[in-house]
C-alpha positions as CSV (number, residue, x, y, z in Angstrom):
1,X,282.4,29.8,164.1
2,X,283.6,33.3,164.9
3,X,284.8,34.9,161.7
4,X,287.4,37.3,162.9
5,X,290.4,36.7,165.2
6,X,292.4,39.6,166.7
7,X,295.1,37.2,167.9
8,X,296.4,37.1,171.4
9,X,294.6,39.5,173.8
10,X,295.6,40.5,177.3
11,X,292.8,41.6,179.5
12,X,292.9,44.3,182.1
13,X,293.3,41.6,184.7
14,X,296.7,40.7,183.2
15,X,295.4,37.3,182.0
16,X,295.5,36.5,178.3
17,X,293.8,34.3,175.7
18,X,295.9,33.1,172.8
19,X,293.2,33.8,170.2
20,X,290.4,36.3,170.9
21,X,287.6,35.9,168.3
22,X,284.9,38.5,167.8
23,X,281.5,38.1,166.1
24,X,280.3,41.3,164.4
25,X,277.9,42.7,161.8
26,X,278.3,45.6,159.4
27,X,275.7,47.6,157.6
28,X,276.3,50.0,154.7
29,X,279.4,50.8,152.8
30,X,282.6,52.3,154.2
31,X,283.9,55.5,152.5
32,X,286.8,56.1,154.9
33,X,285.1,58.6,157.2
34,X,281.5,57.4,157.8
35,X,281.9,54.5,160.3
36,X,279.6,54.4,163.3
37,X,280.3,51.9,166.0
38,X,277.2,50.6,167.8
39,X,277.7,49.3,171.3
40,X,275.1,46.8,172.4
41,X,273.5,46.6,175.9
42,X,274.1,43.9,178.5
43,X,272.6,40.8,176.9
44,X,272.4,42.0,173.4
45,X,274.6,40.8,170.5
46,X,276.2,42.1,167.3
47,X,272.9,41.6,165.5
48,X,271.4,45.1,165.5
49,X,268.7,45.2,162.8
50,X,267.0,43.0,160.3
51,X,267.8,45.4,157.5
52,X,270.2,43.3,155.6
53,X,273.4,43.4,157.6
54,X,276.5,41.4,156.6
55,X,276.4,38.8,159.3
56,X,279.5,37.1,160.6
57,X,280.3,34.8,163.5
58,X,278.1,32.1,164.9
59,X,274.6,32.8,163.5
60,X,273.1,30.0,165.7
61,X,274.2,32.0,168.7
62,X,271.8,34.8,168.0
63,X,268.9,32.7,166.8
64,X,267.3,32.8,170.2
65,X,266.9,36.5,170.1
66,X,263.3,37.3,169.2
67,X,264.4,40.4,167.2
68,X,267.2,42.7,166.5
69,X,267.9,44.9,169.5
70,X,267.6,48.3,167.9
71,X,266.0,47.7,164.5
72,X,263.8,50.9,164.6
73,X,266.9,53.2,164.9
74,X,269.4,51.5,162.6
75,X,268.7,50.9,158.9
76,X,268.0,52.6,155.6
77,X,266.2,55.9,156.2
78,X,266.5,55.6,160.0
79,X,268.5,57.6,162.5
80,X,271.7,55.6,161.8
81,X,271.0,55.6,158.1
82,X,272.9,52.7,156.6
83,X,272.7,54.3,153.2
84,X,274.9,57.0,154.6
85,X,276.8,55.4,157.4
86,X,278.9,52.3,157.7
87,X,277.6,50.8,160.9
88,X,279.5,48.2,162.9
89,X,278.5,46.2,165.9
90,X,280.7,43.8,167.8
91,X,279.6,41.2,170.3
92,X,281.7,42.0,173.4
93,X,284.2,39.5,174.8
94,X,282.7,37.5,177.6
95,X,279.3,37.3,175.9
96,X,277.8,34.1,174.4
97,X,276.9,35.1,170.8
98,X,280.0,34.1,168.9
99,X,282.8,36.1,170.6
100,X,285.2,34.5,173.0
101,X,283.7,34.0,176.4
102,X,283.1,31.4,179.2
103,X,281.0,29.2,176.9
104,X,283.5,29.2,174.0
105,X,286.3,26.6,173.5
106,X,289.6,27.0,175.3
107,X,292.9,25.8,173.9
108,X,292.4,22.4,175.6
109,X,289.2,21.8,173.6
110,X,286.9,22.2,176.7
111,X,284.7,25.3,177.4
112,X,286.5,28.0,179.2
113,X,283.9,28.3,182.0
114,X,285.2,30.4,184.8
115,X,288.8,29.9,183.6
116,X,288.0,32.7,181.1
117,X,289.7,35.9,182.2
118,X,287.7,38.6,184.0
119,X,286.4,41.1,181.5
120,X,286.0,44.9,181.8
121,X,284.3,47.6,179.7
122,X,287.8,48.8,178.8
123,X,288.5,45.3,177.4
124,X,285.5,45.6,175.2
125,X,286.7,49.0,173.9
126,X,290.2,47.7,173.2
127,X,288.8,44.6,171.5
128,X,286.6,46.7,169.3
129,X,289.6,48.9,168.4
130,X,291.5,45.8,167.3
131,X,288.6,44.5,165.2
132,X,288.2,47.9,163.5
133,X,291.9,47.9,162.7
134,X,291.3,44.5,161.0
135,X,288.4,46.0,159.0
136,X,290.6,49.0,157.9
137,X,288.5,51.5,160.0
138,X,290.6,54.2,161.6
139,X,288.8,57.3,163.0
140,X,285.1,56.8,163.7
141,X,282.5,59.3,162.8
142,X,280.6,58.2,166.0
143,X,280.2,55.7,168.7
144,X,276.7,55.1,169.9
145,X,275.6,52.9,172.8
146,X,272.6,52.3,175.1
147,X,272.7,51.3,178.8
148,X,276.1,49.6,179.5
149,X,276.7,50.1,175.8
150,X,276.6,53.8,176.6
151,X,279.4,53.2,179.2
152,X,281.3,51.5,176.4
153,X,280.8,54.6,174.2
154,X,282.0,56.9,177.0
155,X,285.1,54.7,177.4
156,X,285.9,55.3,173.7
157,X,285.9,59.1,174.4
158,X,288.4,58.6,177.3
159,X,290.5,55.8,175.9
160,X,290.7,56.7,172.3
161,X,289.9,60.4,172.2
162,X,291.5,61.0,168.8
163,X,289.6,58.1,167.2
164,X,286.1,59.3,167.4
165,X,284.3,62.6,166.4
166,X,281.0,62.1,168.2
167,X,279.9,60.0,171.1
168,X,276.2,59.3,172.0
169,X,275.5,57.7,175.4
170,X,271.8,56.8,175.7
171,X,270.3,55.9,179.1
172,X,273.9,55.5,180.5
173,X,276.0,56.8,183.3
174,X,279.7,57.2,184.4
175,X,279.2,54.5,187.0
176,X,276.5,52.5,188.8
177,X,275.1,53.6,192.2
178,X,275.2,51.3,195.2
179,X,271.6,50.1,194.9
180,X,272.2,48.8,191.3
181,X,275.4,47.2,192.5
182,X,273.5,45.4,195.2
183,X,270.8,44.1,192.9
184,X,273.5,42.9,190.4
185,X,275.3,41.1,193.3
186,X,272.1,39.3,194.3
187,X,271.5,38.3,190.7
188,X,275.0,36.7,190.5
189,X,274.5,35.0,193.8
190,X,271.2,33.5,192.5
191,X,273.2,31.9,189.7
192,X,276.0,30.7,192.0
193,X,273.5,29.1,194.5
194,X,271.7,27.1,191.8
195,X,272.7,23.5,192.5
196,X,273.4,23.0,188.8
197,X,276.0,25.8,188.6
198,X,278.8,23.5,189.8
199,X,281.3,26.3,190.1
200,X,280.6,27.4,186.5
201,X,281.5,24.0,185.0
202,X,278.1,23.0,183.9
203,X,278.7,22.6,180.1
204,X,278.0,19.4,178.3
205,X,275.0,17.4,177.3
206,X,275.1,15.3,180.4
207,X,275.0,18.3,182.8
208,X,271.9,20.4,183.4
209,X,272.3,24.2,183.1
210,X,271.7,26.5,186.1
211,X,268.5,27.7,184.6
212,X,266.7,28.4,187.9
213,X,269.5,30.7,189.1
214,X,269.8,32.5,185.7
215,X,266.0,32.9,185.5
216,X,265.9,34.6,189.0
217,X,268.8,36.8,188.0
218,X,267.0,37.9,184.9
219,X,263.8,38.6,186.8
220,X,265.8,40.9,189.0
221,X,267.0,42.6,185.9
222,X,263.5,43.1,184.5
223,X,262.4,44.7,187.8
224,X,265.4,47.1,187.5
225,X,264.4,48.0,183.9
226,X,260.8,49.0,184.7
227,X,259.4,51.9,186.7
228,X,256.8,51.9,189.3
229,X,254.4,53.7,187.0
230,X,254.9,51.3,184.1
231,X,254.5,48.3,186.3
232,X,251.2,49.7,187.6
233,X,250.0,50.3,184.1
234,X,251.1,46.9,182.7
235,X,250.1,44.7,185.6
236,X,248.4,46.3,188.5
237,X,247.5,43.7,191.1
238,X,245.6,41.6,188.5
239,X,245.5,37.8,188.6
240,X,246.9,36.1,185.5
241,X,244.4,33.4,185.2
242,X,244.7,29.6,184.7
243,X,246.2,29.8,181.3
244,X,249.0,32.2,182.1
245,X,252.5,31.3,180.9
246,X,255.1,30.5,183.4
247,X,254.4,29.6,187.0
248,X,257.6,29.2,188.9
249,X,255.8,28.7,192.1
250,X,257.9,25.9,193.5
251,X,256.5,23.2,195.8
252,X,254.7,25.4,198.3
253,X,251.2,23.9,198.7
254,X,249.9,27.1,200.4
255,X,250.8,29.0,197.3
256,X,247.8,27.7,195.4
257,X,245.5,29.6,197.8
258,X,246.8,32.9,196.5
259,X,246.4,34.4,193.0
260,X,249.2,34.0,190.4
261,X,249.5,37.6,189.3
262,X,250.1,39.1,185.9
263,X,253.4,40.6,187.1
264,X,254.6,37.1,188.2
265,X,253.5,35.7,184.9
266,X,255.4,38.4,183.0
267,X,258.6,37.7,185.0
268,X,258.3,34.0,184.6
269,X,257.6,34.0,180.9
270,X,260.5,36.3,180.1
271,X,262.9,34.4,182.3
272,X,262.0,31.1,180.6
273,X,262.7,32.7,177.2
274,X,265.9,34.2,178.4
275,X,267.5,31.0,179.7
276,X,267.0,29.5,176.3
277,X,269.3,32.1,174.7
278,X,271.8,33.2,177.3
279,X,274.7,31.7,179.3
280,X,274.7,31.9,183.1
281,X,278.5,32.4,183.3
282,X,278.3,35.2,180.7
283,X,275.6,36.9,182.7
284,X,277.9,36.9,185.7
285,X,280.9,38.2,183.7
286,X,279.0,41.0,181.9
287,X,277.3,42.3,185.1
288,X,280.6,42.4,186.8
289,X,282.1,44.4,183.9
290,X,279.2,46.9,184.2
291,X,279.5,47.1,187.9
292,X,283.2,47.7,187.8
293,X,283.0,50.5,185.2
294,X,283.9,54.0,186.6
295,X,284.8,56.7,184.0
296,X,287.0,58.5,186.5
297,X,288.8,55.4,187.9
298,X,292.1,55.8,186.0
299,X,292.0,59.6,185.8
300,X,290.9,61.1,189.1
301,X,287.6,62.6,187.8
302,X,285.2,62.3,185.0
303,X,286.3,65.7,183.5
304,X,290.0,64.5,183.6
305,X,289.0,61.3,181.8
306,X,287.5,63.4,179.0
307,X,290.1,66.1,178.9
308,X,291.7,64.9,175.7
309,X,288.4,64.4,173.8
310,X,287.9,67.1,171.3
311,X,284.7,65.8,169.7
312,X,281.1,66.3,170.7
313,X,278.8,64.3,172.9
314,X,275.0,63.6,173.1
315,X,273.5,62.3,176.3
316,X,269.9,61.0,176.3
317,X,268.1,60.2,179.5
318,X,264.6,59.3,180.5
319,X,262.7,60.7,183.4
320,X,261.3,57.4,184.6
321,X,264.7,55.6,184.5
322,X,266.0,54.9,188.0
323,X,268.7,52.6,186.8
324,X,270.6,55.2,184.8
325,X,269.0,58.5,185.9
326,X,268.5,61.9,184.4
327,X,270.9,63.1,187.1
328,X,273.5,60.7,185.9
329,X,273.4,62.2,182.4
330,X,273.4,65.7,183.8
331,X,276.6,64.9,185.7
332,X,278.2,63.6,182.6
333,X,277.2,66.8,180.7
334,X,278.9,68.9,183.4
335,X,282.0,66.7,183.0
336,X,282.1,67.2,179.3
337,X,281.6,71.0,179.8
338,X,284.5,71.1,182.3
339,X,286.6,69.3,179.7
340,X,285.6,71.9,177.1
341,X,283.9,69.3,174.9
342,X,280.6,70.4,173.4
343,X,277.8,68.2,174.9
344,X,274.0,68.2,174.8
345,X,271.7,66.5,177.3
346,X,268.4,65.5,175.7
347,X,265.8,64.6,178.4
348,X,262.8,62.4,177.3
349,X,259.7,62.5,179.4
350,X,258.8,58.8,179.9
351,X,257.5,56.5,182.6
352,X,258.8,53.3,180.9
353,X,261.8,53.1,183.2
354,X,265.2,52.0,181.8
355,X,263.5,50.0,179.1
356,X,262.5,53.3,177.5
357,X,265.6,53.5,175.4
358,X,264.5,50.3,173.6
359,X,260.7,50.6,173.6
360,X,260.6,54.3,172.6
361,X,262.7,54.5,169.5
362,X,260.6,57.4,168.3
363,X,262.2,59.4,171.2
364,X,265.7,58.3,170.5
365,X,265.8,58.5,166.7
366,X,265.3,62.2,166.0
367,X,267.9,63.6,168.3
368,X,270.4,60.9,167.4
369,X,269.8,61.5,163.6
370,X,270.4,65.2,164.1
371,X,273.5,64.7,166.3
372,X,275.2,62.3,163.8
373,X,274.6,64.8,161.0
374,X,275.1,68.2,162.6
375,X,276.4,67.6,166.1
376,X,275.0,69.2,169.3
377,X,273.6,72.2,167.4
378,X,271.1,70.1,165.5
379,X,267.6,71.3,165.6
380,X,266.3,67.9,166.8
381,X,268.7,67.9,169.8
382,X,266.7,69.6,172.5
383,X,269.4,70.4,175.1
384,X,268.4,70.6,178.7
385,X,267.6,74.2,179.5
386,X,269.3,76.2,182.2
387,X,267.8,78.8,184.5
388,X,269.2,82.1,185.5
389,X,271.3,80.9,188.3
390,X,272.9,78.2,186.2
391,X,271.7,75.4,188.3
392,X,269.3,74.2,185.7
393,X,265.5,74.1,185.7
394,X,265.3,70.5,184.7
395,X,263.0,67.5,185.0
396,X,263.6,65.7,188.3
397,X,265.4,62.4,188.3
398,X,263.3,59.4,189.0
399,X,264.0,58.7,192.7
400,X,264.1,55.1,193.6
401,X,261.3,55.3,196.2
402,X,259.0,56.9,193.6
403,X,259.9,54.7,190.7
404,X,259.9,51.1,192.1
405,X,260.1,50.6,195.8
406,X,257.7,52.1,198.2
407,X,259.3,54.7,200.5
């Protein structure tokens, strides 16, 4: 059962739940000024590392995760050194790992389903603030997040500018572009058109889950997270062979004439694993929260949103990432500069795509460690250089046509 209640909570939609519960983990000891809030990515949880965190909430809810989501960056002696910092990670409202969401129990004893209020990234931030208050944590040393967790971190700088000294947004952006919005919309429609979705009321032992729709949605996600170069390296056009895992080929007899390729096997295998651990309604809720987020929405511009923030910011981007691009982080750096907040943009050469922030911890750890300790002037923070005309002689962003889809 979720361990911490923050009481009645009103969401940005105006709807409320009478008792919002949040699952979380903490690592290290709190000394009054060393708290680092970690914001997980879209389908992650409060379980960050296997390095001895104090786990709370529904432990069974995270059992399906193969491993902690950032275990090479958080822990003793690592970038977020839990011998020095008090690290906290909260499972966001709307998820399915112990915090209140569509799959959790409503006051009438039945699962909320789609009766659960719409959730925004701002709701995540406000819920985190409420939990930190319960834990006795006031001002944060830092907020660190990757992907949509990076959006969550940016929202802290805008919403609670006096409550955080340093913000690190890794492989993130101020908003999604139309192509990503379109792919997320297709993913949600894949779930909603599964005959087992039943309007989101599929809970109960006697009702099958919309696994096919959720699997297709996740496959779209995996394609978004990879680059064209990484897919070529991993799979090429190779056939997977008779013993390949997966095989969601349907009932098409003609399909057996053609090879079942390694890229198909990868997508099928990972989709099958994903549906065992995640909830279809939560996937729809969380992708909508990500799609809705726009740093400038309530302020008029990104710089205006950050105007009250007097801390420092680190932006880390990856050249092969077409989901949250180098240009997205560059734009954020300019917004911080306009707001007179010191910011550094650390660009990592990588062809792993968006997944790079998870699969290349050796690229994230050093700049993050330096930033937490010394701010943007840390030796390990290699800020994006500028050329004489001030426009920046920078690595090019990964254009979509060169990263995934043929032009």
